[in-house]
VEXKOL-856809 format. One record per atom (N, C-alpha, C): x negated, y, z negated; residue in three letters. Coordinates in steps of 0.1 Angstrom, whole numbers, plus 2048, in hexadecimal, padded with zeros to 3 digits. Layout:
# residues N
XYZALA
...
END
This chain:
# residues 103
B7D85CD05UNK
B8585BD11UNK
B8084FD1AUNK
B89849D20UNK
B8783ED28UNK
B80842D36UNK
B7583ED3AUNK
B70840D46UNK
B76836D51UNK
B78839D5FUNK
B7F832D66UNK
B74831D72UNK
B73824D79UNK
B69824D85UNK
B70829D90UNK
B6882DD9AUNK
B6D831DA8UNK
B77828DADUNK
B7581ADACUNK
B7F811DB1UNK
B8C812DABUNK
B8B813D9CUNK
B99815D97UNK
BA0820D9AUNK
B9882CD9DUNK
B9E838DA0UNK
BA5837DAEUNK
B9D831DB7UNK
BA0830DC5UNK
BAE825DC5UNK
BAC81DDBDUNK
BB9813DBCUNK
BC581ADB7UNK
BC5822DADUNK
BCF829DA8UNK
BD4834DB0UNK
BCB83ADB8UNK
BD0845DC1UNK
BD783EDCEUNK
BD1833DD1UNK
BD882DDDCUNK
BE6827DD6UNK
BE9822DCCUNK
BF581DDC6UNK
BFF82ADC5UNK
BF8835DC1UNK
C02843DC1UNK
C06846DCEUNK
BFD845DD8UNK
C0184ADE5UNK
C0B841DEBUNK
C0B833DE9UNK
C14828DEEUNK
C2182CDE7UNK
C2282EDD9UNK
C2E830DD2UNK
C3483CDD8UNK
C2C848DD9UNK
C32855DDDUNK
C38852DEDUNK
C3184CDF5UNK
C37848E02UNK
C44840E00UNK
C45836DF7UNK
C5282FDF4UNK
C5E839DEFUNK
C59843DE7UNK
C6484DDE2UNK
C69853DECUNK
C6085ADF5UNK
C65862E02UNK
C6B85AE09UNK
C6A84FE0DUNK
C72847E17UNK
C7F843E10UNK
C7E840E03UNK
C8C83CDFCUNK
C95849DFBUNK
C8D854DF9UNK
C95861DF7UNK
C9A865E05UNK
C92864E0FUNK
C98867E1CUNK
CA4860E20UNK
CA4852E1EUNK
CAF849E21UNK
CBC84DE19UNK
CB9851E0AUNK
CC4855E03UNK
CCB861E09UNK
CC186AE0DUNK
CC8876E15UNK
CCF875E20UNK
CCA86CE29UNK
CD2867E34UNK
CE0861E32UNK
CDF857E28UNK
CEB850E24UNK
CF585AE1DUNK
CF0864E16UNK
CF986CE0FUNK
CFE879E16UNK
CFA87BE22UNK
CFD885E2CUNK
D0C886E2FUNK
D13879E2FUNK
D21879E32UNK
D2B880E28UNK
D2887CE1AUNK
D31880E10UNK
D2B88AE08UNK
D2C897E0AUNK
D268A3E05UNK
D308ABDFEUNK
D308ABDF0UNK
D388B5DE7UNK
D2E8BFDE3UNK
D338CADDEUNK
D2A8D5DD9UNK
D1F8D0DD0UNK
D228C7DC6UNK
D188C2DBCUNK
D0E8BADC5UNK
D138B2DCEUNK
D098A8DD4UNK
D008B1DDEUNK
D068BDDE3UNK
CFE8C5DEDUNK
CF28CADE4UNK
CF58CFDD8UNK
CE98D4DCFUNK
CE08CADCBUNK
CE58BCDC9UNK
CDD8B3DC6UNK
CD68ADDD2UNK
CDB8AEDDDUNK
CD38AADE9UNK
CC88B5DECUNK
CCB8C1DEAUNK
CBF8CCDEBUNK
CB68CADE3UNK
CB88C8DD6UNK
CAE8C5DCCUNK
CA58B9DD0UNK
CAB8ADDD4UNK
CA58A2DD7UNK
C9B8A4DE5UNK
CA08ADDEDUNK
C998AFDFAUNK
C8E8B7DF5UNK
C908C0DEDUNK
C838CADE7UNK
C798C0DE0UNK
C7D8B7DD8UNK
C748AEDD3UNK
C6D8A5DDCUNK
C758A1DE7UNK
C6F897DF0UNK
C638A0DF7UNK
C668ACDFBUNK
C5B8B6E00UNK
C4E8B7DF8UNK
C508B9DEBUNK
C468B8DE2UNK
C3E8ABDE2UNK
C448A1DE2UNK
C3E894DE2UNK
C36891DEEUNK
C3D894DFAUNK
C36893E06UNK
C2889CE05UNK
C288A8E01UNK
C1D8B1DFFUNK
C138A9DF6UNK
C198A4DECUNK
C0E89FDE1UNK
C09891DE9UNK
C0F88ADEFUNK
C0A87DDF5UNK
BFF881DFEUNK
C0288DE07UNK
BF8891E11UNK
BEA895E0AUNK
BED89CE00UNK
BE18A2DFAUNK
BD9898DF2UNK
BE088DDEBUNK
BDA881DE6UNK
BD1878DF1UNK
BD9878DFDUNK
BD3870E06UNK
BC7876E0CUNK
BC6884E0DUNK
BBC88AE13UNK
BB188AE09UNK
BB488CDFDUNK
BA988ADF1UNK
BA287DDF2UNK
BAB873DF4UNK
BA6865DF3UNK
B9C862DFFUNK
B9F868E0CUNK
B98866E15UNK
B8B86FE14UNK
B8C87AE0FUNK
B80883E0FUNK
B7687CE04UNK
B7B876DFAUNK
B72870DF0UNK
B6C863DF4UNK
B7485CDFEUNK
B6F850E03UNK
B63854E0EUNK
B6585FE15UNK
B5C862E1EUNK
B4E868E17UNK
B50870E0BUNK
B46873E04UNK
B3D869DFDUNK
B4585EDF9UNK
B3D852DF5UNK
B3584BDFFUNK
B3A84AE09UNK
B36843E16UNK
B2984CE1AUNK
B2A858E1AUNK
B1F860E1EUNK
B1385FE14UNK
B1785EE07UNK
B0D85EDFCUNK
B0584FDFDUNK
B0D846E00UNK
B06838E02UNK
AFE837E0FUNK
B0483EE19UNK
AFA83FE24UNK
AED847E23UNK
AEF852E1DUNK
AE485AE18UNK
AD8854E10UNK
ADE84CE06UNK
AD4847DFBUNK
AD9838DFCUNK
AD582EE06UNK
AD9821E04UNK
AD2818DFAUNK
AC481BDF9UNK
ABC814DEFUNK
AC2818DE1UNK
AC3825DDEUNK
ACA828DD0UNK
AD7822DCDUNK
ADF822DD7UNK
AEE81BDD6UNK
AEB80CDD4UNK
AE1808DDAUNK
AE07F8DD8UNK
ADB7F7DCCUNK
AD17FEDC6UNK
ACC7FDDB8UNK
AD77FEDAFUNK
ADF809DAFUNK
AE980BDA6UNK
AF47FFDA6UNK
AF77FADB2UNK
B017EEDB3UNK
AFB7E2DACUNK
AED7DFDAEUNK
AE77D3DA9UNK
AE67D6D9AUNK
AE37E3D93UNK
AE27E4D85UNK
AEF7E2D7FUNK
AF97E7D85UNK
B087E6D81UNK
B0B7D5D80UNK
B077D0D89UNK
B0B7C2D8AUNK
B027BAD80UNK
AF67BED7DUNK
AEF7B7D73UNK
AF47BAD65UNK
AF67C6D63UNK
AFD7CBD56UNK
B0B7C2D53UNK
B137C2D5FUNK
B207BBD5DUNK
B1D7ABD5AUNK
B137A6D60UNK
B10798D5FUNK
B0C795D51UNK
B0379FD4BUNK
AFD79DD3DUNK
B0979DD33UNK
B127A6D35UNK
B1D7AAD2CUNK
B2779ED2FUNK
B2A799D39UNK
B3278DD3BUNK
B2D780D36UNK
B1F77FD38UNK
B19773D32UNK
B17773D22UNK
B1A77ED1BUNK
B1A77FD0CUNK
B2777AD08UNK
B31779D0FUNK
B3F774D0CUNK
B41765D0BUNK
END
């Protein structure tokens, strides 16, 4: 199984949050635009879309809260153990440098 770095996970989470925001924004615009011409089928579709948007908003809030809490936890860990964090960063930099030098 592939392991992902914290930066990769953070970037993927941020992209997901941005995508969810765009979906919610576009869906709300669609709902406003479609409010004029409502047949029975379109009313049902509008209700399903509204429900999906509510779910997307909730997911976006949870992801954003999770990302913020993870960032705070990482910040707290680095502040509590600055020398160990510096050592880990230096070790990873050295390892990456050695691996890049082999190619």
